[in-house]
N, C-alpha and C positions, 0 to 999 in steps of 0.2 A: 453406539454411533451418536446418539443424542448427547452423551457426556463429552464425546470428542468435539462435537460442534460447539458446545458451551466452552470447552477448553480453548478452542480456536478463537471464540469471541473474547475470552478472558485475555488472551495474548494481544488481541487487537486493542482492547481497552488499556492494557498496561503500556503498550507502545504509544498509543495516542496520548495518554497522560504524560509520558516522558517527553514526547515531542512538544506538547503544549506548554510545558514548563519554561522552555527557552524564550519564546516571544512574550509570554506573560511576565516573566522575570525581567526582561529588558524594559517592557512597558511600565512596570512598577518603578524601576530605577529612574527612567526618564521623567516619569510623572513627579517623582520626588525632586528631581532637578528643576522642573517647572515651578514647583511650589516654592523652592528656595529662591529662585531667581525673581519670582513675583514679589516675595517679601523684600528682597534686596532692592528692587526698583521702587517699592513703596517708601523704603528708608531714604533712597536717593531723592525722591520727590519731596520729602519732608524737609530737606536741607534748604538753606537760603540760596545757595548756588549749586546747581546741578552740574556734576562732571559729565560732559557730553560723551567723552570716550568710554567711561564706565557704563553709561546708559546704553550706548551702541553695542558694547561688548555683551551686556546682559541680554539685550534684545536678540542678538545673534545666537546666543546660547539657547534662549527660549525657542527660537525658530528651529534650530538643529534638534533639540529635545522633542519638540512637537512632531517633527518629520519622522524621527525614530519611533516615537510612540505610535503614530498613525500606521507606519509600515508594519510594525510588529503586531498591532491589533488586527490589521488586515490579514497578516499571515495566520494568526490564531483563528480568525473567522473562517479562512479557507480550510484549515485543518478540521475545524468543527463541522463544516459542511461535508467534507470528504468522509469523516468518521460517521456522521449521521446517516448519510446515504448508504455507506457500507454496512454499518451495524444493523440498521433497520432492514436492509435487503437480506442480509445473511440470516436473519431470524424470521423472514417472511417467505411464503411460497406464492406470493402474488405474481400473476402474469400481467405484464404491462410493456409498453414500448420503452426502449432505452438505447442510448448510444454506446456501442461496444467499446470504442477507444476510451471514452470518458470513464466507463466502468472499470476498465483495466487500470487506467491511471489512478483512479481512486484507491484501488487495492494497493498499488505500488506506494502511494503516498502514506497509507496507513501502516505499511510495513517498513517505512523509511528508517525507523529506529533500529530494526534488525539488520539492515544492509549498510547503514551509513559508515561503519568502521571497517567495511570489507573492501576488497578490490574487485568486486563483481559489478559488471556493467549490464544494465537491462535495456533492451531495445524493443520498442513496439512498432510493428509494421502493419498498420491498419488504416483504412480510409477514415477521414474525419466524420463523414456523414453516414456511416454504416449503422443502420438502426435495426434492432431485433424486436420482435413481439414475443417475449418469452419470460423466463424467470431470472431477473438480474441477480437475485440472491444466490441461486445455484451457480451461475457463472462466476460470481465473486468468490464463492467458497472453493470452486475448482482452481481458479488462478491462485488464490491464497495458498492452498495445499501444495500446488505444484512449485510455487516459489519457495516455500519452506522446505519442501523435499530437496530442491536444488541446493539451498543454503546448508542444510544439515548433512545430507548424504553426498550430494554431488561435489560440494566444495568443502567438505569436512568442517562443518559448523563455521564457515566463513574464513577458515585459515588460508584457503587457496584462492588465487585470483581466477577470473574466468568471465564468461559471457553468457547471458541468457537472451534468447530471442523469442518473441511472441508474434508470430506471423498469422494474420487473419485475412481470409479472402472468401468470396462468394462463388459457389458453383451451382447454378440453377437456383433452387429454393432451399439450398442447404448452406450453412455457414461452416467453414473449415478453420480450425485453429491448430497450427503446428507450433508446439511449445518445445524448444530445444535448449540444452545447456552444454557447455564444454567441460563439464565436470569429469569425475572419475569413471562414470558409466556403470552399467549393471551387467552382471554375469548372465549367461544364457539360462543357468539354473534358477537364478533369482527372478528373471523376467517371467518365468512360468507361474510364479507365485505372488508377484507384486500386487495384484488386485484382490488377493485373498485377505479376509479380515485377520488382523493381528499378526500379519507377517511383517517383520522388521529385522534389519541387520544392526539396529542401534538400540536394542532393548536395554543394554547396560547403561545407555545414556538417556534413558527415559522415553524412547520412542514407543508409541502406542501400536503402530502397525495398522492404523485405521485411515491415515491420510489419503492414500491412493485408492483404498477400498471405497471411501466416501466419494472420491472423484468418479470412480467407475459407476457407482450406484446413481449418483446425480445425473451423469450423462446418459446412461442407458435407461434408467427408470423415469426420471423427472423430465429430462430434455428430449427423450425419445431418440437418442443418437448412438454413436459408437466411439470407443476409445481403444487405441492400440499403442503399443510401446515398442520402439526399436533402439537397440544399444549395442555398442562394442566397448568392452572394458578399456578404459584409458582414453576413449574418444567421445565421451559424453552420452547424452540420451535424447531421444526424440519421442514426444507424445503427440500422436495425431488423433484429433477428435473432430467429429462432424455431427451436426444436429440441425433440425428444421429452423428456418428463419422465422417462421410463424408457428408457434406452438398451440395446438388445440387439444384440450383434454377430452 
């Protein structure tokens, strides 16, 4: 189980590095433009007569390059913050207050690389101000595993289009998360085994069979909750989970 958690973190790091390459690459390119235009302006100013049109054009180019640099560095900073929160939380068992919707959004951001070339839409239905006092790392690991389960199994490694919905609501002192997808679904025979360790229908494709087992353990043992699965082949799957809003060990 620990090795699977580390493998999950490895995928997170690989996806993050891939995502970070784009804004950093753009920022490097625009910084190079800034440098060239700065030299060009210095050369213009050394001339006896300065061509006003050339100077205005160079200044406009600098302005555009600076804008692009700033927006891409902000994008990189946002990615780093999302990754930092998710990576630290997933390797920590700390109990602390956290915003549920932001936590789910952080996970989706870190998995953007895996989903960006698919036709899979992800929707979060959750109040902005919903706060848990629990283990954010466990919640992030559960959502990560469910999303990857949908991508690999439900939508045939992203080949099929579809819809994922994460609906969150409160009932008394318990948080309920209904996670559903419109993928290929699970047979009745497989549903009986999906929370068992090493059960997978994708072993030939490298499936470990530990993703849903880890979800079940985290929810029942760490979060003191429950997890159930409903599915009809060809009509998708629904994972229903519930656990205390305030976790006390």
